[in-house]
N, C-alpha and C positions, 0 to 999 in steps of 0.2 A: 358516937354514932356507930351503928353497924354498917356494913357495906351497902346494904339495900337502902338504908336511910341516906347515906352519903351520896350515892349515885342519883337517887331521886331528887335530893336537894340541888345537886349540881345541874340537873337537867331541867329544873323548874325555876331557877333564879334565886333559890334560897341559899343562905350561907352554909356550906358544909363545915365539918370540923377540920378537914384537910382535903386537898385535891385528891380525887380518886385516880387510881392507876389501874388500867385494865389492859391486859395483853390480848390483842386480836389474833387468835390462833385458829387454824383449821387443820384438816388431816394432811395437807401438804407438809406442814411442819411436824405435827405429832407423829406421823408415820416415819419420819426421819430419825426419831429417837431410838436408842438401842432397844431391841426387843425385850430384853430382860427388864429394863426400866419401865417400858410400857406395861408389861405384865404385872409388875409390882405396884405401880402407881395409877395406871389409867385403865386397866382392864384390857381386854382384847378387842381388836377391830379387824375384821377381814372383809374388805370391800367386795360386794357382789361382783361377779364377773361382768355383769352388764351395768355396773354402777353409774357409768356416764352415758349410757344409751337411753333408749326411750322410756323404759319402765324400771327405774332403779328400785331396789327393795327399800320401802319406807323405814324399815328397822335400822338401816345403816345411818339414816339421818338422825334418829334418836341416839344412836351410839356415838356419833360424832359430837352431838350437842353435849352429852354427858362427859365425854373425854375432855372437851375443851374447858368445861367448868371445873373438872377435877384438876386440870393443869394449872388454871389460875389460882385455885386454892393452894396447890403445891408450892407455888412461889410466893404466896402471901399477898396476892393481888386481889382487887375487887372483881367480881364476876359480872361481866356485861354479856349476857347470854343471847347474842343475836342468832338468827336462824332457828329460833324456837319453833317447834311444830305448833300448828293451830289453824292454818289456812290450807284447805285442799282444793284442787282444781279438777273439773270433769269436762270432757269433750264428748258430745254425742256425735253420731254419724262419723265415726273415725275408727279405722283399723290400722294398727301399726305393724310393720314388718321389718326384720333385720336380716340381712344376708351377709355372711362373713366371707371375705375373699383374702385369705392370708392374714396379714396384720391390719387389713382394712375392714370396716363395717359400713355397708350401704344401708341407710335407714330410710324407710318409705312411710309417708303418711297418706293413707288411702281413704278417700271420701267419695260420696256420690257426685261431687262437683269436679273430681279429678284427683291427681296424685302429685305430691311434691316429694323431693328426696334430697338428702345430703350424704356426705361421706366423712367418716371419722377414722383416724388411724390409731392403732394401739401403740403405747409407749411402755414396753415391759419394765423399764427402769423406774417408773413412777408407781409406787405402791398405792397411793391414795387416789390419784386421778389418772387412770390408765389409758385415757384417750385424748386426742386433740383434734380439733376440727380441720378438715382438709378442703371441703367444699360446702358452701352455704346452701340452705334449702330454698331461698327465694332469690331467683336470678332473672326471671323474665316477667312480662306482663301477665302471662298465663299463671305463673306461680303466685302472683299477687291475688288473682281471683280465687284460687284454691285456698290460699292461706287466709284470706278474708272469710271464706266459708267456715274454716275451722274456728275462727274467733266468733263468728255468728252463732256457733253451737257450743261455746265455752261458758261454763258457769263455775262459781266458787261456793264453797261451803265452809262454815266454821266448825272446827273440832276443838271446842272449849276444853274438853277433858284432857286431850293431849297437851294443851298449853298448861293447864293447871298442874299436871304431872311434872312438867318441866320446871315450872315455878317452884313447886314443892321440893324438887331435887336441889335447886339452888338455895332455897330458904333465905336466911338473912345474910348470906354471903354475897348477894348481888341481886340482879334483876334478870328476868327472862323477857326477850323482845321478839315479837313476830315480825317477819319481813313482809312488807306489802309488795305488790307487783312493781317491777321496774317499768318506768314510763315507756310508751310505745316506741318512740324514736330511739331511745337508748337500747331497748331490747333488739330492735331491728339492726342497729349499728353493730352491736356487740356479738349477737348470736345468730340472727336469722338471715340477714342479707349481707352483712359486712359493709364496710365503709364504701368500697367502690360501687357495688351494686346499688346500695341505698341511694347514693347521689345520682347515679345514672338513671335509676328508675324515677326518682323525684323530678329530674329534668325532662325525661322523655315521656313519662306517663304521670303527670302531676295530679290529674283528677283521680285516677285509680289509686295512686299512692296516698293521697290525702284521705280518700274514702277508707282505705285500710287503716290508716293511723287513727282516724276518729272512731272506727268500729272497735279497734282494740281498746281505745280510751274509754268507750262506753262500758265495756265489760270490766275494765280495771276500776272504773268509778264504782261499779257494783261491788267489787271486792273490798274497796275501802269503806263502803257503807256497812259491809259485814264486819270489817275490822273495828269500825267505830263502836260496835256493840260487843266487842270481844273483851275478855278480862285483862288483856295486855295494856298496861298503862302507857307504854312507849311503842311506837310503830316506826320501822325504818324502811324506806324505799331504797333498794339496792341499785342506785343509779349509775355508778361508775363514770360520772360525767368528766370530760376532759376536753380541752381545746385542741388536743391532738386528733380527735375524731369529729368534733362538732365545732360550731362557731356561735358567738353571741346571737347572731341573727336567727340561726336555726333553733338555738336553745329558747329564745324568747317566743318564736313562732309556735313551738310545739311543747316541749317538756316543761318549760317554765310555767306556761299557762295550765298545763295538766296538773303539775305538782301543787299549784295554788288551789285548784279545785279539790284535790285530795286533802289538802290542809284544812280547807273550810269544813269538809265533812268530818274530819277527825277532831277539830277544835270544838265543833258543836257538841261533842261528847266528852270534852275535857282531856283528850289524848295529847301526848307530846309526839311531834312528827319530825323525825330526822331523815336526812338523805345521805346515803353512803356515796361520797364523792372523793375518790382516791386519786384523781388525775391532776392535770395542770389546770388550775382554776383562776389564775390571775385575770384572764380576759373575761371570765364569767362572773367575777366577784361583785361588780356593781349590780348585776341583775339578781344575784343571790341575796344581796342586801335588801333589794326591793321585794323579795319573795315573801310568802307567808310561812315558810319553813321555820321551825323552832331551832334548827341547828344543822351542822354538817359533821358527819362522822367520817373519820379517816382523812382529815386535813393533812396533806402531804407537803412538807416544807422543802425548800431547795436542799440539795441539788436534784433530787428525784422529782419533786413537784416544783412549783414556781410561786407559791404563796406562803409566806412565813406566818407564824402566829401574830407577830407584831403588825404585819401588813393587813392580815385578816381583821384584827381588832380595830385598826385605823379605819377600815372600810365598813365594818359591821357593828362597831361599838360592842356593848355587852349584851345586846338583845339576843344575838344568835349564840347558841351553845357551840363550842368547838370541842370535838373529840379527836385526838390525834396529837401531832406535834413532834413525834420522834420518828425519824426516817428508819425504814426497815433495815437499812444497811448497818445502823448502829448495833442491831441485835447480834451481828457477827463479830463485833469488836471484842478483843480479849484483854485489852489494857483497861483495867477497871477505873483508873484515874481519869482516862478520857471519857468513859461512860458516865462517871459521876459529873464531870463538867458539862457534858452534853445535856444531861437531865436538868442540872441547875440552870443552864442557859434557857431551856424550854420553859422552866418555871418562872424565870425572870420575865420572859416575854409575855407569859400568861398573867402576871401579877395585876391585880390582887388575887386572881384565881376564881372569880365568880363565873358561873356558866362555862366551866372548863373541866374536861376529863383527859388526863394524860394517857396516850396510847401510841402504839406503833402504827404507822400508816404506810402502806396498807398491810396485808397479811404478813404474819411472821415467816421469815425465810427459812427454808430447809437448812438445818445445821446451825441455827441460832444458839448462842452460848448460854447455858443455864446460869453460870456465875454472873453473867451480864444482867440477866433478867432479875436475879436476886439482888444485885446491886441497885437496880432501878427501884425495887421495893424498899430497900434500906434508905435510899436518898429521899424518896417521897415521905416515908414515915418520919425521918429526921427533920426534913426541911419543908414539907408540904403543908404545914398548918395554915389554915385560912385566918386572916388574909396574908398572902405571901408578902414578905418584906425581908430586907437585909440579906439577900442571897448572894 
């Protein structure tokens, strides 16, 4: 099998020739590599000065996608090309404004219904992601009203040509995957209101908050209806679910229900639907088992996460695809005997290996050891034949 065939088999329940191994990498890691190495093997990448602000240059996203694919090829891994271009978003009745104040940037979203704003701060030491959030944009009941207006004027469009270009770039070395929108609650928790404001607003203004969530969901449903007609065989919702920010009750009430609706839309067109869940999932695992998802990407085992491959299989059986299993901390290990044993341990837990893709969970850390990544490739090629046995 080539890498494309191998990944598609593992994502659809068919037997692969061996377990796929795909490194989850982004510019946080790639930009940490020596510049000479990057120029020789990955091409150049210069993040736009406003890359993490309101209107990043779309060319940067294409560059990131290609560099990640090139790196996977370089270490002999299978290319699982998440974040492929293909879905674009437009908001009518919106003007954006950015005001720089030293190392801080105040961002304003100006609409006929009002204005909301947040603050981000520059981190000069980070070449890939030069900003971090300091103040969230939805903090009050008035912010809820304005932010709902933004979503009422939001629409999505398919850019099939951009996706087909990405898929052609990967070729038989793997697959390209379009990201679907993150569910409303997870987006609010992680980026828009933050944990504290989210729960305060849900408690103090439940009607307004639920109206916003369902408005966002209706537009996201429309996005998934578009993705169902896209040429991408696999769609991933970038959920970032974790019991550190949510609870089973909140998950069932909102995101679980919404993800199931998206799954129905995608399954009607024969798509594979994964959710990127890189947090602590043990408390959520029974609900995930009852969901309509096809799999979880970035399953994070202890000690960073709290759900091992063994425990996930016990709860989920072989119906759900598992992508992950290797803690990101292992990527910093320099003792190759320890790396080899950790990979073998993950493969033992995954045996016989159906519906399983070995990957680091979550993103590759800055400074990850290249020898370690090549060792993982070697172990998978030597010992990862399906079905896994006698490891």
